[in-house]
N, C-alpha and C positions, 0 to 999 in steps of 0.2 A: 496511627497504630504502632505504638511503641512497646506493646505488651509482649512482643516476640521478635527475635532477631532474624537476620537473613541467613541464607544457607551456606555462605562461604566461610563461616566460623569466625573465630577471633583472630584478628590480624597479628597479634603478638605471638600466638601459637604458630602462625605461618612463618613469622620471622625466625622463631626459635628453631624451626626445622632446618634452616640454613646451616646450623652448626653440625648437623648430622648428614645432610644431603648436599653433595657437592656437584650435582648435575647443573648444567648451564642454564636450564630453563627455570630454576627455582626463583631467581630474581625476576625473570620475565613474568612468571605467573602472578606476581604481585603488582603488575602494572595497573590493574583495576581490582579494587576490593570495595565492598559496600561501605566500609568506614571511610574510604577515600572518596568514593562517589558522593557521599553525603556532605563532604567538605569542598566539593568542586565550586569554584568561583572564578570570575573573570580576572585573568592576570594581565592580558595585553590586547589592545586593539591595534591591528596592523593596517595602516593606510597606504595606499599606492595605486588603487584602481579608480577609475572614473565611471564605473557602471556596476550593475549587479554582479556579484561573484557567483557564478553558476557551477564551479567545479574546484575542488581542492584535493590534493593527493600527496602523500608522503613518499619519499624514496625508501628503498629497502633498509637502509641504515637508520632512518629517522632523523638524519642530519639536515635534510632539506624538505621544504614544502613548496609545491607548485600550485598555482591558481590560474583559472581562466575566467574571463569576464565579458560582459556586454561591450566593453570598450575595445574588444578584439585583441587584447594584450595578454601575454603570459608573464606572470611574475614569479620569480624564484626567491624564496625567503630562507633565511638562516634560522634553524631551530634554536641554536644556543644563544644567539644575540637578539632574536625576534626582529630582525631588520631585513629590508629589501636588498637583495644582492643584484638581481638583474630584472629588467623589464623589457620584454620582446614585443616589438610591433610585428604581429604575425602576418599581416596582409590579408587576413580573412575579411570578407565583406559583410559578415553578419556575426551575431553573438556566438561566442565560444561556449559550448555546452559540456565539453569533456576534455580532459588532459591527463597524461600519464608520463612518468619517467620510464624509459625503455630499460629493462633490467640488463645487468652484466655489461654496461657501457660506461662505467665509472661516472654515471649520472651526467654524461655529456649529451645524450640524445633524449629529446622530449617530443611528444606527439600531441596534436590537438585536433579536435573535430568541432564543426561549427554549423550554424544555421544556413550557411551558403552551400551545404552539402559536400564540403571538401574536408580531406584529411591531410594535415601538413606535418612534416617531420623537420625538427630543427637541431642543429649541432651547437651546443652552448660554447664550445671552444672557439667559435668564430666571433664571439662577442668581444668588442673592444673596450667597452666602458662598464660602469656599474650603475645600479639604480635606474632612474628614468632617463639617463643620458646615453643609454645604449643606442648604437646605430641599428638601423633596419637591416636585418640579415635575410637573405633569400632562403627559402626552405630547402633542405637537403633532399626532400622527396615531396611530391605533390600528387595526390590522388583525387580525381574529379569525377569518378565513375558513379557515385551516388546521385540520385535525382531529388532527394529530399533531405531534410535536416539530419545531421549525424548527431545522435543523442548520447551515445556511449561508446567508449573505447575500452579494450582489455588487452593485457599483455600476459605472457606466460613466464613464470619464474624460471630463470636459467636460459631463456631464449631471447637473444638480443636481435634477432633477424626478422621477427614477425610481429605485426600488430593487427588486431581485429576491430572492425567498426560496425556498429549497429545503427541502422537508419530507419526513418519513418517511411522510406520507400519499400519496406518489406524485405530487405535483403541484409544478410550478415556477410561481410566481405573479409577476406584474408589478404593482407598486404605483406608481401615478402620483399624486404629491401634488397635481397640478392638478385631478384629477378627483374627489377626495374625501379626507377625512382620517380616515375610519373606515369600517368595514364590520361587519355583524352577525356574531355567532358562527355557525359552520357548523352546519347543521341547523335553524336558526330558520326560521320561516314566511316571513320576508322576505329570505331568503338568495338574492340574485340578482346579487351582484357578479360582473362578467365580467372576471376578472383571471387566468385560468388560461392561461399561455403554453404549458406542456408538461403534458399529461395522460399520466402513465406508470403509472396504476393498473392497467393491463394490459400492463406493459412489461418485466417481469423474465423472464430466460431462465435455466433451470437449466444449460444447456450450449449450445454453438454450434448443435448440430443440433436443439434443441428450439424450438418457437415461443414467443414471449412470451405469458404468460397469467397472471402473478401481479403483485402490487403491487411496483413498484420503489421501495422505501423509500430516498429520496434522502439520501445522507450528505454529499455535497460538490458544489460547483458553482463554475465560474469563467468569466469573460468575458475574451476576448483583449484585451490593451491595445493591440495594433497593428491588429487587425481586430475591432472590438467587435461585429460581427454574428455572430461565432462564439461558441457557447456549449458548454461542456464539463460534462457531468454524470456522476456516479458514485454508485452506491448498493449495494443488497443483492444484486447478482450480480457476476460477474467482469468485466463489460464496461463500459468507459467509452464514452460516446456524444458525438459531436460534431454539433451542430446549427447550421444557418445560420438566423438569426432572420428573414431576408428570405424564406425558403422555408416558414415555419411558417404554419398557418392562423390566422385572427383569434382574438383572445382570446375565451374561452368561459366559461360558467358551470360550476361544479363539479357541478351537477345533471345535466349532460349528459356521461355517460361516453364519452370519445373513444378511438378506436384510436390506438396510438402512431404519431406522425408519422414519416416516413422521415428517417433521419439521414445526414449527410454521410459519416461514418466511424465504425466500431467500433474500439476499441483493446483488445487483450488479449494477453498472452503466449500463444503457441500451446499450451504445455503446461498452461495453466490453463483452456483453452476447452472442454474436454470432461470436466471433473471431475464435474459434476453434484452438487456438494456445496452444501447450503444454507448452510453456514457461511462459504463463501468470498465475501468482499465487499470493496468498496473503502471506505477510510476518508478518502481525500483525493485530489483530482485538481487539477491546476493547469497553466496555460500557462507556457512560458518567457518571459522578458522580451521576447524578439524575436518570440514567437508562432509559432515554427517547430517547437517540440517540446512534448510534454506529459509530465508526470510522474504516475505512478499508484502509490499506496501501498495495499497490501492487508492486511487483517486475517489473521493467521496466515501471512503471506507476506513477500516482499521488496518493494523499491521498483524500479520499471521505467521506462525511458525509451523513448518512441516518437516518430516523426516525424509531424507533422500532415499534411504533403504526401505522400500515398502514391505520387506520381509520382517522388519522390526515389529515387535509386539506392541509398541506404542504408536504405530502408524495405522491409519485406516484407509483402505482402498475401497472405493465405491464405484458403482456404475449408474447409469441414468435411472434405472428402475429403483435403485436404493433410495434415491432422493424422495420419491413419493412414499415409499414404505416408511421412512422415518417419521413423516409428518401426517400420514393419513391412514395408517392401518387401523382396522376396526377391532376393538377388544371383544373377546368372547364372554358372554354374560352368564354362561351356565357353569361357572366354576372351573372351566377348562383353562389350561395354561395359555397365556398370551403368545403371540407370534414369536418365533425365534429372532434373536437380534441380528441386525445386518452385519455388525462387526463390533469389535471391542473399541468403543470410542474413547474411553478414558485410558490413560496410561496404566500399564500393568503394575500390580503391587510388588514391592520388593521388601524383603526383611531388612530392618536396620537394627544395629546393635545399640544398646543404651539402656537406661533405667526405665523399666516398664511402668513403674508407678509415676514417674515424672512425666512420661509421655501421655499417660491416661489423664493426668491432671491438666496437662496442657490442652488436650483435646476438649475436655469439659469446659475449660475456660474460654476457648475459642467458640464453642457452641453457644455459650451464654452471651458472648459478645454479638454473635450473629443474630441470636433470638432477640436481643435487646433492640437492635436496629430494625428488625422486622416489626416489632410492636410499636415503634414510634409512629404517631399519628399526624403530627403537624407537618405542614409542607416544608418548613425549614429543616426540621429534624429528619424528614424523609430523605433528604440529600445524603445523609450518612448511611444509606443503604450501601454505598460504596465500601465503607469499612466492614460492614457485615459480610459482603461478598468476598472481600480480601481474607477475612477470617476463615470462610469456607474454602477458599482457594488454598490456604495454608494446610488445611486438613486433607483435602482431596488431592492436591498436586504437590504439596510440600513435603516436609519431613515425616508426616504421619500417613504416608500412603499405604502402609500395611494395616490399615484400619479394618476393624471387624465389620461384617456385612450390615448389622443392624444400625450401627452408628453411621456407616457410609450411606445407607439408604436415607436416614434422617437428614444427613448433611446435604445430600443431593436435592432432596425436596426443599430444604431450607434455602439453599442457594437459588433454586428455581423461583421460589416465592419472592426472594429479594430482587432477582433480575426482573421479574414481572412488575414489581413495584417501582423499580428505578426507571425502566422504560427508555434506556439509552438505545442507540441504534444497534439492531441485531440481538438485543437482550432476549427477545422472545424466542429467537432461534436457539440461543444458548440454553434457555430454559427447557426447550423441547429436548435437547440432548440430555440434560440432567434427568428429566422425567423418564425418558426412554431407558436410561441406565438404572434408574430407581426401580422401574417395573421389572427389569431383568433380575434384580435382587429379591424383590417381594411383589409378586403379581396380585396379592390379596390386599394390598394397601390402597386405600382410596385417595391418599394425598397426591401421589404422582399423577393419577388420572385427572384429578380436579385441576391441578396446575397445568397439565397438558391442555385441558379444555380452555383455560384462561389464555394460554399462549396462542393457541390456534385462533381464538376470538380476536386477539390483538393483531393477528395477521390476516383477518378477514375470512378465515376458513370456518364459517359458522356451522355448516353441516357436520364437518368432522368434530368440531368443538362440542356439538350436541351429543354425538356418539360417546365421547369420553365422559361428558357430564353425567349421562344416563348410567354409564358403567360405574362411575364413582358412587352414584346414588344407590345402585344395586348393592354395592359393598358396604355402604354406610347409610341405610335408609332413614335413620333417625337424626342424622347430622343436619343442622339447620343451614350451615354455610354451603353444603353441597346442594341442598334443595334450592337455595337462593341462586346458586350458579346455574342450575338447570333452567330456572325461570328466566334468568338474564339472557342465556343463550337463545331460548325460545323467542324472547322479545327481539333480539338482534336478528334472528332468522326471519321473523315475521316482517320486520322493517325492510329487510332486503327483498323479500317476496313482494311487498307492497310497492317498492320502488320499481321492480320489474313490471308489475301490472300497470303502473303509471306510465312507464316508458312505452309499453305496448299500446296504451290508449292515446297518449298524447304525443307520441313520437319521441325522439331523442331529447332528453332534458337539456335545457340551455346550460346548466352547470356542467354537464358532461361534455358539451361542446367546448366550453372554455378549457376544460382539462385536456380534451383530446387535441385541441388545436395546438397546444403548446408542447406536448410530450416530446415529439421528435426534435423540435427546435431547441428546447431547453436542455434536453439530454446532451446535445452536441455543443451548443453555444454557452452552456452554463459556466464553463471555465472562464470566459471573458468577463461575465458578470461577477463571478466569484472573486476574480482578481481585485475588483473594487471593494467588495464586501469583506474579503478576508483581512485586509489591512488598509484602513483608510489613510494612514499616514505615508504609505509608500508611494514613490513616483509612479504615476499611471503608465507613462510611456515605456518605462523600463520593464514593468511587469508584462506588458504586452509583447515587447521584443523578446523577453526571455522565454515566454510560454504562451504560445497560441498556435493552434493548428493552422497551417499555411493555406489550406484549401478545404472547403466544406461544401457539399451539395446535399440537399434534402428536399423532400416533398412531403407535405402533411396537410391534413384538414385544418383550416384556420377560421377564426372569427376575430375580427379586429374592432375594438371599441372606438368610439369617436372621441370628442374632446373630453378633457378631464372633468368638466363640469356637467357632462351628460351622464345619464344612467348607462352603465355598461351593458345591461340587458337589452337596451333598446337599439344598440348598434352592433349587429352581428352580421358579419360578412363571411359566407361560406365559399371555400374555394381551395386552390392549391397554390402554395408559395414555394418558389425555388430560389435559393440563396447561394451565391458562390463568393468566397473571399479569396483574394490573392495577395500574397506578400508583394510589396513594391520591389521591383528589381528581379522578380523571378525570371529564370531563363526558360527557354522553350522546352527544356528537358522535363519540366514539371507536367507537361500536358499528357504524357503517357500514363494511362491508368488513373487519371485524376479523379474519377468519380468513386474511387475506392472499391470497385468491384473487380472480381477476377474475370479475365477474358477467356478463360478456358471453357469451351462449350460443355465439356463433360462434367465440370464441377457444378454447373447450375442446372443440370437436367433433372427432371422429375424422377427418373429411374434411379439416379444416384441418391436422391433424398430418401427413396424408399429402401434401398439396399444398404444405406450407410449404417454401420454399427459403431456407436459411440465408444470411445476408449475408456478404460478404467482410470480413475483419478485418485490422487492421494489427498486425503482430507487434512484439515488443520489439527494440531495438537495443543496449540495455545494461541490466544489473541491478546493484543496490547491496546488499551483504550485510554483516552484522555486528550489526545491531540486532535488536530483537524487538518485534513489533507484534501482540499478541493481547489485551491487557487493556482497551483503550479504543477507542471508535468515533470519536474526534475527533483521532486522531494524524495529524499533518501530515508531508508531505515537501515541501521547498521548494527553489527555485533560489536560489543565492547568486551575487553578482557582477552587474556591469552588463549582461552578456550571458548570464547564467546559466551561468557556467563551472564551477560547483560545485553539488553536491546535498547537502542536509542532511535529517536525519530524527530525530525523537525516538525513545525506546526505553522499554520497560517496566522496564529495570533502572536507571532514573534518569539515564541518560546520553543524550547526543545525539551524532550522528556526522556527519562531513563527508567527502564523496568527491569526487575529480576526475571530472567528468561524462564526459569523453571515454573514460577507461579503466576507470572504476569503482574506482580505487585509493583506499584509505582515506588521508585526510590528517590528520584530527584526531578525537579522541574526548574528550569533556568530560563531567564529572559535573555535571548540571544540576538534580537534584531528589532528594529523599529517597526518592521512590517512582517516578514516571513522568513523563517529559517528553512533552508533547503538542504544544505550539505552538512554532514557530520562525519568526520574522519578521526579515528583514534590513532594515536601514535603507536608505531609497531612495538615499542618496548616500555616507554615511560607512561606515567599517569597524566597524560596530556591529551586533550581533545581540541581539534580545530573545527570551527563552524563558520558557515557563511550563508548569505541569503540575498534579500533585496538590497540591503545596505551595500555601500561600496567598500566595506572593510571585511577583514578576517579576524575572528576573535579566538583567542587562545585561553583555554580553561585548564586550571590546575587545582589540586586539593589543598588550597591555601587558606580556606575559611577557618577562623579560630573555633567556630562551634559547628558541629554537624547539624544539618536540618534537611527538610524535604524541599526547601526552596533555596535559591542562591542568596548569598549575602552573609550567612553566619550571624554573628551577634548584631551587625548593623541592620539586618533585615530578618528578624526572627520568624520562625514558622507561624503562619496564620491560616485562617479558614479560606484565604484567597485561593488556595490550591483547588478546593472543590468548586469554588465559583468559576475559576478559569476552565476547569474540565467541563462543567455544566454548559458554559457558554460555547465551548468547542463542540459539544454534542448537539447543541441547538443549530449551529452552523452546518454541522455534518448532516443533520436530519432536515435541513430546510427543504421545503416543498419546491422542487425545481419547476413545477408547473405554475408557480406563482408569478413568474416573470412574463409579462405581456409582450407579444411580438413588436407592437408599435414602440414600446419603451426601448427595446434592443435596437430597433432600426433608428430611433431618434438619436441614440448615442453616436451612430455613424454620421448622421447629419450634423451633429454638433462638433464635428471636426476632431474630437479627441481620439478617434480611431484612425484618423488619416494624417497624423503628424509624421509623415515619412515612413509609415509602417505598412499600410495597406492601400491597394487600389480601391477606388469607389466600387462598391458591391453592385451586383446585378440582381434585380428583384423583379420577378414576373408573376402576375396573378392571373388565374383563369377562373 
């Protein structure tokens, strides 16, 4: 899509402003620009680790980069020379997942968190050598109070005395170096350190309507740089939580299990809030540089943008009842107005200055582009729905947001049709949003009702789909496509009813048994399977060490097939399967609360379930698609640019992607790893990005390509159709039917030794 530019303007105009604006941030604001991003290419591969690099972070000046790896070493790199300065043998007994420079310490203090549940502080001034010849130095502080892996650390700008750690044990802890430099291991007789800032061991929710009652295994955590009293956490459910540190109770001991404190806001895309799937969880959450937005990255899902201030007109706040209203309200056929909208889903319009005639011509051109791709019939050309959707995004979310209602209605319906034709993950949900907003503009138009019917059919909601199809037929009785839609929905509904009758007559169908037996297992264990599928070239053992839940317990209905040469249908075994995995070398402190449920009687009582009132949640305002995030639990999504004008994420296909934040339009796709890209960190001032993943290296990217393009390489590797091919492949991975993995295949992997290479104890398997 070269027919229209990006919204950051001409870089030469931006440079020209420096002659008239002497503010310090003028140069900084140019650290990322679309013209620079499209020239990003690999400048340097930095070698020095002997395992997957799970964490990278810049210091505040951007002069140093720190990295943590599966090899349990912290490496310090020079930004100017791109060389290794120091390599620290940390003494961690498991993979390092997070590391930070402690601010206001002249970059002498660094902190690390690892899979051994420990947080360690090191003073770089004690190092005697350079590079890999450094001596082992003891930690200046050692905190052993967590009981599970430490997945994220955070520091506060201007505060050299405190570091916060988020762990899969469900607690967020505050470590103050002034109060002590060590704490005993969790579970010891003298364990009384009072450093629990957030106790979320009873904080996880399966869906919006369910009360929190399970351990929220924290995967990510961030502190706002503009308002450091705001904390954002994400973990093993679909909801990110915003807390105000000033409103939290005093620090407590881990021996006192606390109820989850009230949070300022919940964040979750509406279509993910009622799934009830145990596998849906966040891998990364972060504030924008200005602190006004948050970015959420989901395992098995896309990346989503939300507003922090729910009072903003571009944000949507919804409750449990609104979820069903959006997808299942019944239109009134007697010419009366449709139901009032739940909220303003689309960003509010704002007037822009400029040439009106030029803007109108641009809109017409974009509409023609979108209509062209909608009319394409061949399977190969249908892939280009992507470009038609981007054209609509430009009209609705880009520079033309002051669009007149008639054109806006048509563009919403057009984008909905393209989304339904493309059928990428959640496209049907996005189409429902567009249809809903189109109905608000013109409730006498049949197109929105017809597309809504198609979207609901794709989601298996055939009764609701029929209601909308009949409503569309009422408005356009002579339209043949609408009549065909009604007949198709009736056939779908009849097929569902026939299946129910067969089920009642013959019992539970064997096909359903096969799906039911795997649902719970695959939801939880899919990450291990996805590690091998996401990247076949990466070392298996390193992927497992880097990302695998340390303990899992489950019960489910199962049917196990016999030998591969036998008919699957003829070997069905009904029963209950309980599986538990332990990391080798786990300490006894793991045993507390191992089953992942809350021990508080009040949280699990039936009375609480009845009286529980779900909180309001902030909905998405933009999503970013094209990558794949199923294989690892440390995959980041980051803001790029001085004001966070762009969004970037790693992917399981070894690439990393950059989108324009405002429209979700893909700007750049780069090959950054042989297997998986996990970490993306933008330099605080320069047009430099550091990435890392399953490879043992760190890669430095700069705008040095001679020719701008959407893929890395410039003139040596010009732009090709491989962009869409890669995105399509990622969508197939993202949409893989998790129920397709048979239990005996997963168990066979453990028997074949590849899961027991010093990583896990033999599992326990009982059948009844």
